[in-house]
C-alpha positions, 0 to 999 in steps of 0.5 A: 614422821621419820625425823621425829621417830627417835624423839617420840620413842625417847619420850615414850620410853622415858615416861615408863620410868617408875611405872608398870611398864618399867617393871615389865621391861616394856620398851617402845621400839617403832612408831609410824603415822598410825601405829606404835610398837613395843616389845616385852621380854618373856621370862620368869617375871611374866610367867604363869606357874607352869612357865608360860607367858601370863595372859595378864602380862600380855593384856598389860602390854597391849593396854600400855602400847595402845594407851601410849599410842593415843597419847602420842597421836592426840594433844597430850597437853590438852587430854589425859588418856584412859583405857576404858575397854580391852578384850584379848584372845590368846592364841599361842603360848610363849615360854621365852624370848620377846613378844612384840605388840603393834597398836594400829589405829582403827578409829580416831574419834573426838573423844574415843579411839579404838586400837587393834593390837596384835602381839607376836613372838620372836618368829613373827607368829601371832600370840594374841589379838587385842582390841582397846578402846581409849578415851581422851579426857579434857585436862582441867586448867 
């Protein structure tokens, strides 16, 4: 995996061009045998009116990192990946800095995958806990 790490991250970040991930400035930063990490800056673009990180932006980060993890751990030539369910518990507010989402594989089935996604702040404090279920749909020939 180590030899492919930079190549995988480059592909992940390139695929974000002209998407919501680019709008939110999400950057994929680390990958391992069963996880993917992304970071997102916390600034006025992702704030609620009172100046804290919007929960919807955290959910978008979580779904982005989990879906991309499914994409890289499955055969992307054969399957299209879609998120089919996500839940989130936001446990801490963030006003600035970066947040980091780490998607770790809990279940890799033939068609569905379940991801545990923990979002932390720059001090490695837990901000949100998410669970994402993705489905791998056979691409039409």
